[in-house]
C-alpha distance (Angstrom), angle and dihedral (degrees) to the residues before:
residue distance angle dihedral
M1 . . .
I2 3.83 . .
F3 3.78 114.1 .
D4 3.81 126.0 -152.9
A5 3.79 106.4 -104.5
D6 3.86 93.2 -145.6
L7 3.77 90.6 50.5
M8 3.72 92.5 50.8
A9 3.72 90.8 48.3
I10 3.82 91.2 53.1
Q11 3.73 91.5 46.5
E12 3.84 91.4 51.6
T13 3.88 88.5 50.8
R14 3.80 92.5 50.7
Q15 3.90 92.2 49.0
A16 3.79 91.0 48.1
L17 3.74 91.5 50.7
S18 3.90 91.3 48.9
D19 3.76 90.0 49.9
A20 3.81 90.8 47.6
K21 3.75 92.7 50.3
D22 3.71 91.9 53.6
A23 3.81 93.2 45.6
Q24 3.81 91.1 48.0
K25 3.75 91.6 58.9
Q26 3.73 88.0 59.5
L27 3.80 94.6 45.8
A28 3.85 88.5 52.4
R29 3.75 89.5 61.4
M30 3.73 96.6 52.3
T31 3.79 127.9 106.5
Q32 3.75 124.9 -115.2
G33 3.87 89.5 -107.5
Q34 3.82 92.4 53.6
I35 3.81 92.6 47.4
D36 3.82 91.0 48.5
A37 3.73 91.8 49.6
I38 3.83 90.2 53.5
V39 3.82 93.6 49.2
E40 3.87 91.7 46.3
S41 3.82 89.3 54.1
M42 3.73 91.1 49.8
A43 3.86 92.4 50.0
R44 3.80 92.6 49.8
A45 3.83 90.7 50.5
A46 3.75 91.4 49.6
E47 3.76 89.7 51.4
A48 3.82 92.3 50.5
E49 3.83 91.9 47.4
A50 3.77 97.2 40.9
A51 3.83 96.9 105.8
T52 3.70 96.3 41.6
L53 3.76 94.9 48.1
G54 3.87 90.8 44.2
E55 3.81 91.6 55.0
L56 3.84 91.3 46.3
A57 3.87 92.1 50.3
A58 3.85 92.2 49.3
E59 3.79 93.0 45.3
E60 3.72 95.4 46.5
T61 3.83 101.2 43.0
G62 3.74 100.9 28.9
F63 3.76 88.9 -135.6
G64 3.84 124.6 126.6
N65 3.77 122.7 -21.0
P66 3.78 134.7 -71.9
A67 3.81 97.3 -113.3
D68 3.79 93.8 54.5
K69 3.87 92.3 42.1
K70 3.76 86.9 54.5
A71 3.86 89.6 51.8
K72 3.78 92.8 51.9
N73 3.82 89.7 52.3
L74 3.84 89.4 49.5
F75 3.79 89.7 47.6
V76 3.73 89.5 58.8
A77 3.82 95.7 40.4
R78 3.84 91.9 49.9
D79 3.78 113.7 18.4
V80 3.82 98.0 34.6
Y81 3.75 92.3 41.9
G82 3.80 92.6 46.5
A83 3.78 90.2 54.2
I84 3.78 96.3 50.7
K85 3.86 105.2 30.4
D86 3.79 93.6 92.0
M87 3.85 96.1 37.0
P88 3.81 111.2 119.3
T89 3.80 112.1 -126.2
V90 3.76 103.3 156.7
G91 3.81 130.2 78.1
I92 3.86 118.8 -30.8
V93 3.83 102.5 6.8
R94 3.86 96.0 173.7
K95 3.79 140.3 18.4
D96 3.78 122.0 -163.2
D97 3.84 102.8 -161.4
A98 3.77 94.4 -177.5
R99 3.78 94.6 55.3
R100 3.80 94.1 27.1
V101 3.79 95.3 -128.0
W102 3.81 125.8 141.6
E103 3.83 121.8 -158.1
I104 3.76 117.1 -150.0
A105 3.74 125.4 -167.1
Q106 3.79 122.6 -135.3
P107 3.74 126.2 175.5
M108 3.79 119.6 -114.4
G109 3.75 91.9 -135.4
V110 3.87 124.5 -129.1
V111 3.85 118.4 19.3
A112 3.81 119.3 -151.1
A113 3.82 103.9 -154.4
I114 3.80 120.1 -161.7
V115 3.88 110.0 -161.1
P116 3.85 127.5 -162.0
S117 3.81 128.5 -134.9
T118 3.78 93.0 -125.2
N119 3.78 97.5 65.4
P120 3.82 103.8 13.0
T121 3.78 107.0 149.1
S122 3.87 96.9 37.9
T123 3.87 91.1 46.7
V124 3.84 91.9 50.3
I125 3.83 91.4 49.5
F126 3.73 91.6 46.1
K127 3.79 96.7 48.7
C128 3.78 92.6 46.6
L129 3.81 91.1 50.9
I130 3.77 97.6 50.6
A131 3.88 92.9 40.3
L132 3.84 95.0 53.7
K133 3.83 92.2 40.3
A134 3.69 86.0 62.4
R135 3.90 93.1 44.7
N136 3.85 94.4 -106.7
A137 3.77 127.0 136.2
I138 3.80 114.8 -132.7
V139 3.82 135.8 -147.4
V140 3.81 113.7 -165.3
S141 3.80 123.0 -149.8
P142 3.83 106.7 -163.6
H143 3.80 128.5 -157.9
P144 3.84 108.4 -100.0
S145 3.82 90.7 -123.9
A146 3.78 90.0 55.6
L147 3.78 100.0 39.9
R148 3.74 101.6 121.2
C149 3.90 97.7 47.3
S150 3.76 91.2 43.4
L151 3.79 91.3 51.3
E152 3.80 90.6 50.5
A153 3.83 92.7 48.3
A154 3.83 91.4 49.9
R155 3.82 91.4 46.1
A156 3.76 90.8 51.9
M157 3.71 91.4 51.4
A158 3.74 94.7 44.5
K159 3.80 91.6 50.5
A160 3.83 92.9 49.4
A161 3.77 92.2 46.0
E162 3.79 93.5 51.3
K163 3.68 92.4 44.7
A164 3.85 86.7 59.0
G165 3.76 93.9 47.9
A166 3.78 106.0 -82.5
P167 3.87 114.1 142.2
P168 3.74 119.1 -110.9
G169 3.80 111.8 -93.3
A170 3.78 95.8 35.1
I171 3.78 90.2 111.1
S172 3.93 121.6 30.8
C173 3.76 138.7 155.8
L174 3.74 127.6 -151.1
S175 3.78 111.2 -114.7
R176 3.79 95.5 -165.5
P177 3.80 104.5 50.4
S178 3.80 115.1 -169.4
L179 3.78 138.6 146.9
E180 3.84 89.7 -104.7
A181 3.79 93.2 49.7
T182 3.78 92.1 49.3
Q183 3.73 92.1 49.4
E184 3.80 90.6 49.4
L185 3.77 90.4 50.0
M186 3.85 93.5 50.9
R187 3.83 96.0 44.2
H188 3.84 102.6 36.6
K189 3.82 116.6 119.6
L190 3.86 89.8 -122.7
T191 3.78 92.8 59.8
D192 3.75 113.4 95.0
V193 3.75 104.5 179.3
V194 3.85 136.5 7.0
L195 3.86 121.3 -138.0
A196 3.90 104.7 -170.2
T197 3.77 128.1 -173.6
G198 3.67 117.7 171.0
G199 3.79 142.1 68.8
S200 3.84 125.0 -15.0
A201 3.75 94.5 -101.1
M202 3.83 91.5 56.1
V203 3.65 92.6 45.5
K204 3.82 90.5 51.3
A205 3.84 88.4 50.5
A206 3.73 89.8 53.4
Y207 3.78 91.9 53.5
S208 3.75 89.6 47.0
S209 3.70 95.7 51.5
G210 3.86 95.4 90.2
K211 3.83 91.4 -116.9
P212 3.76 129.2 105.8
A213 3.83 103.7 -91.3
Y214 3.74 141.5 -171.9
G215 3.76 115.1 -156.2
V216 3.76 138.9 166.1
G217 3.78 135.0 -137.5
P218 3.84 137.8 -135.4
G219 3.84 114.1 -75.8
N220 3.80 110.3 -139.4
V221 3.80 88.8 169.0
P222 3.84 118.9 -165.3
V223 3.80 119.6 -161.2
Y224 3.82 116.6 -158.0
V225 3.79 118.7 -153.7
H226 3.78 112.5 -159.4
R227 3.74 124.4 -155.9
S228 3.73 90.0 -109.8
A229 3.82 94.3 60.6
D230 3.76 127.6 116.8
L231 3.85 92.2 -113.1
S232 3.75 96.8 -163.8
R233 3.75 93.1 52.1
A234 3.79 92.6 41.8
A235 3.83 92.3 52.7
R236 3.74 92.8 47.0
L237 3.88 93.0 48.9
I238 3.85 93.4 45.9
V239 3.76 93.5 50.8
Q240 3.76 94.0 42.5
S241 3.80 89.1 51.2
K242 3.76 99.6 43.4
T243 3.79 94.6 45.7
F244 3.80 95.5 50.3
D245 3.79 107.5 117.4
Y246 3.77 86.4 -12.2
G247 3.78 93.7 -69.3
T248 3.77 100.0 -57.9
I249 3.83 98.7 136.6
C250 3.80 108.5 92.5
A251 3.87 90.7 -135.2
S252 3.79 91.6 62.7
E253 3.80 119.3 118.2
Q254 3.86 116.4 -90.3
A255 3.74 102.1 175.0
I256 3.83 137.5 17.7
V257 3.83 115.8 -142.4
V258 3.82 109.1 -166.6
D259 3.84 136.7 179.2
G260 3.82 109.6 -106.8
D261 3.73 95.1 -126.9
V262 3.83 93.1 64.1
K263 3.75 99.3 29.7
H264 3.78 95.7 103.5
R265 3.76 92.6 47.7
L266 3.82 90.0 49.5
K267 3.85 90.8 49.7
D268 3.80 89.1 54.0
E269 3.80 92.6 51.0
L270 3.84 92.1 45.4
E271 3.84 89.6 52.8
R272 3.82 89.5 50.7
Q273 3.77 87.0 55.8
G274 3.77 94.1 52.7
A275 3.81 103.0 -89.6
Y276 3.82 115.4 147.1
F277 3.84 114.9 -153.2
L278 3.72 111.5 -146.7
S279 3.78 124.4 -135.4
A280 3.80 118.7 -123.2
A281 3.82 90.5 -98.0
E282 3.82 93.3 48.0
K283 3.71 91.6 45.9
A284 3.75 92.1 54.5
K285 3.78 89.9 52.0
V286 3.82 95.1 48.7
A287 3.84 88.6 47.3
G288 3.73 87.6 57.4
V289 3.84 91.5 63.8
L290 3.73 100.4 37.9
L291 3.80 98.2 81.2
A292 3.75 132.4 52.8
P293 3.83 115.9 -99.8
S294 3.80 88.2 -99.5
G295 3.80 90.9 62.1
R296 3.81 92.4 -120.7
G297 3.80 123.7 91.8
M298 3.71 132.6 12.4
N299 3.84 122.5 -55.4
P300 3.82 105.8 -114.3
S301 3.65 92.9 -148.1
V302 3.75 93.0 69.6
V303 3.89 100.3 33.5
G304 3.77 110.0 115.7
R305 3.79 94.0 1.7
S306 3.78 130.3 136.2
P307 3.77 122.1 -107.1
K308 3.73 90.2 -108.2
V309 3.82 91.9 57.9
I310 3.82 93.3 45.1
A311 3.85 90.3 50.2
E312 3.77 92.3 49.1
R313 3.85 91.8 51.5
A314 3.76 90.0 46.4
G315 3.82 90.9 49.5
I316 3.83 97.2 -120.7
A317 3.80 134.2 121.7
I318 3.76 120.4 -125.6
P319 3.87 132.2 -176.9
E320 3.75 119.5 -89.8
G321 3.80 109.9 -97.9
A322 3.77 96.1 27.1
R323 3.87 103.5 153.0
V324 3.88 99.5 -172.5
L325 3.78 137.9 10.9
V326 3.81 116.9 -130.2
G327 3.75 126.5 -163.5
E328 3.77 123.3 -171.4
E329 3.74 112.3 -128.9
T330 3.75 139.3 -174.6
E331 3.82 104.6 179.4
V332 3.80 136.5 60.2
G333 3.82 122.7 -147.3
L334 3.74 145.5 82.9
K335 3.78 89.5 -77.9
H336 3.81 87.2 63.0
P337 3.90 106.0 61.7
F338 3.79 94.0 -171.5
S339 3.84 89.2 64.0
T340 3.81 92.2 57.9
E341 3.80 131.4 82.6
K342 3.89 110.1 -73.0
L343 3.73 115.3 -173.3
C344 3.81 89.9 -167.4
S345 3.81 140.2 69.1
V346 3.77 96.7 -64.6
L347 3.80 130.1 106.4
A348 3.84 136.3 -177.6
L349 3.76 122.4 -140.4
Y350 3.84 124.5 -152.5
E351 3.75 127.9 -172.7
V352 3.87 118.9 -143.7
R353 3.86 133.9 176.7
D354 3.79 97.2 -126.0
W355 3.82 146.6 -26.7
R356 3.85 92.5 -70.9
E357 3.82 91.8 55.7
G358 3.78 88.2 40.4
S359 3.81 91.7 55.7
V360 3.79 90.0 51.9
R361 3.79 92.0 51.8
C362 3.76 92.9 46.3
N363 3.83 90.9 50.7
E364 3.82 88.9 52.9
L365 3.76 92.0 52.1
L366 3.82 91.9 48.4
E367 3.85 91.1 47.6
L368 3.77 89.4 52.7
G369 3.77 95.4 59.1
G370 3.78 117.0 -33.0
M371 3.73 109.2 64.4
G372 3.79 112.6 162.9
H373 3.82 95.7 0.2
T374 3.82 121.7 100.9
L375 3.84 141.3 -41.5
G376 3.71 133.2 -173.5
I377 3.78 134.0 -148.1
H378 3.80 131.7 -171.7
G379 3.80 117.2 -166.8
E380 3.81 146.6 81.4
D381 3.81 100.6 -114.0
P382 3.90 111.1 110.7
E383 3.85 88.0 -164.9
V384 3.72 89.9 62.8
F385 3.85 93.7 48.7
E386 3.69 90.9 50.3
A387 3.82 94.6 47.3
F388 3.84 91.9 49.5
G389 3.81 92.6 43.5
L390 3.84 91.5 52.5
G391 3.74 98.7 40.5
M392 3.82 109.3 31.1
P393 3.88 121.0 92.8
A394 3.78 93.5 -134.4
S395 3.76 127.8 115.8
R396 3.79 95.2 -151.3
I397 3.88 120.5 39.5
V398 3.88 107.5 -175.2
V399 3.83 114.3 -158.4
N400 3.74 119.4 -155.6
G401 3.79 94.8 -14.7
G402 3.76 139.8 93.7
T403 3.76 108.1 -88.1
T404 3.76 93.6 -139.5
F405 3.73 93.0 61.8
G406 3.82 96.9 28.5
G407 3.77 94.6 51.3
I408 3.77 95.8 53.5
G409 3.77 91.6 45.1
A410 3.85 99.2 -109.8
T411 3.80 93.5 121.9
T412 3.79 103.9 17.2
G413 3.78 135.0 56.9
L414 3.82 91.4 -99.9
L415 3.78 118.5 119.7
P416 3.87 106.0 -87.0
S417 3.69 105.2 -112.5
M418 3.80 144.8 149.3
T419 3.84 94.9 -149.0
L420 3.80 116.7 66.4
G421 3.74 121.0 -166.9
C422 3.81 119.7 -142.0
G423 3.80 99.2 -161.4
S424 3.81 123.7 -141.0
F425 3.95 87.3 -43.1
G426 3.82 87.3 71.7
G427 3.80 98.4 29.1
N428 3.84 95.1 -97.6
I429 3.77 130.8 129.3
T430 3.86 95.4 -128.6
T431 3.84 140.1 28.8
D432 3.87 89.5 -151.6
N433 3.71 131.5 112.5
I434 3.80 98.1 -110.5
G435 3.77 119.9 -112.4
P436 3.82 141.8 151.8
M437 3.93 91.4 -68.1
H438 3.81 88.5 67.9
L439 3.81 90.8 57.1
M440 3.78 96.0 54.8
N441 3.75 135.8 79.4
I442 3.76 110.8 -135.0
K443 3.87 113.8 -148.1
R444 3.77 120.0 -165.9
V445 3.79 130.1 -148.2
A446 3.81 107.5 -159.2
F447 3.81 121.9 -167.9
G448 3.80 122.5 -150.7
I449 3.78 110.0 -102.2
R450 3.81 101.0 169.0
E451 3.80 140.1 15.9
M452 3.76 127.7 -123.9
P453 3.85 111.9 -114.6
D454 3.81 118.7 -107.8
P455 3.86 105.5 -104.6
E456 3.77 94.1 -144.0
E457 3.83 95.4 48.4
D458 3.83 90.4 44.5
G459 3.82 89.6 52.4
L460 3.90 91.9 49.3
V461 3.78 90.1 52.2
R462 3.85 91.0 51.2
K463 3.79 93.2 46.3
T464 3.84 93.4 50.1
A465 3.80 91.8 47.1
D466 3.79 90.2 50.6
R467 3.80 91.2 52.5
A468 3.80 92.2 47.6
T469 3.74 91.6 49.7
S470 3.80 92.5 48.4
S471 3.75 94.1 48.0
A472 3.76 90.7 51.0
G473 3.76 87.7 54.6
G474 3.66 90.0 -151.2
K475 3.82 90.3 -74.6
M476 3.83 95.2 110.6
G477 3.78 93.8 68.3
I478 3.88 90.1 -128.6
S479 3.78 121.5 132.1
R480 3.73 125.0 -131.0
E481 3.77 91.7 -113.2
E482 3.82 89.4 57.8
V483 3.74 91.3 48.9
T484 3.82 90.1 50.5
R485 3.82 90.0 52.7
I486 3.74 93.2 50.5
V487 3.82 93.0 47.3
R488 3.87 91.6 49.4
Q489 3.76 88.8 50.4
L490 3.79 92.3 51.3
L491 3.76 92.1 48.0
D492 3.81 89.9 49.3
D493 3.77 90.7 51.0
M494 3.81 88.4 50.7
Q495 3.82 89.1 51.4
I496 3.76 89.8 -125.0
R497 3.83 88.3 129.9
């Protein structure tokens, strides 16, 4: 008998959700110690499998490179785990003795996790860690082009979790990913919250599912280089950040905006770091391969590819050792591909007069395709930092650091995370780096600390005070407030109040 593939995918989704719901009921009854042991086991497994999963992800998707995929997996296994391991997520997690309010954590339930092809294994590990830390079960929907590596990552997490005491079904990954299966996962009655990382269409579908949802937005990240910047350091950090995994992290730099009086010095420093500046003819050829044939969205054939591969597809020759391709640009818009989001080893460079013009240009780039995401600044002028912080529609403003690493919290004090909210700027519900706290319901027990005054008694006091003030005619040199105090005291003595 031949079965319908879509129906089989939907049935697999329903079964995974049913198993997850049963498992989550058991997770909800676990102690903090039990949950922490499970999460620690998962983190250790992720660290042990980081290289294998990195190689598998790069091989299967063609995006990025194995060494940096491994580094992403290790970032989750070490940095993310380190940030959340001591976070209280069970029972009373906070007591405010002054206000007499207790906060109690309760899991949301079953998490539907949508995973992208650009960061498949690291995102699976990340979402499994934060879901179980908050006592949720999780069902992963992988991108079809990253199915094998996503399945392996989920299996490694499930095996480690069950070894430490998690119930079977707490972590699962769909083996038949399809649009219909993903829609079923997001909309099913057993799903409690959607955690979506992927393209804009997928994120919009998550918000339209009728379920609480956390999504992300595109990251057309501008980085402004002020005349006060340490140009050598800025160039080194920008190139290191942009070339990591061939630009597949959405917080990576997309365009450099530099003050004109230091532009040539910055170009020299960038070239020392391996940047190759395209001629006008070369830039036109590269622009021709950056966007999809429709003219909207990135061309998948260059996403996460090395400069060499991009140059070959554009039909140009570049020097051996070129780490990133840079095209000088003067315009912003879909007709100018270098101004769009480029999750590959390509950067735009804009010249401006000063930070005020630079802020206008950065805002234009964010409005084109990065609202609410991330922005970078290199310089030493606090006035500029404050102006950009107050005025830019970006949720993360990384100062004197690579935006790839700064945005995800690897080199800044932000919460380490692989899912970065863009706030209402980008159509998201939060500007936060997502963590376990976003997958918990916080209940509050509030004790009475004051009583409401009786309206009738309060009225009697005011009326008596008014009469006393009137009869004094203002000649006694006593204020209304003092009369009120005296009247209240008299009433208290008479036991009226």
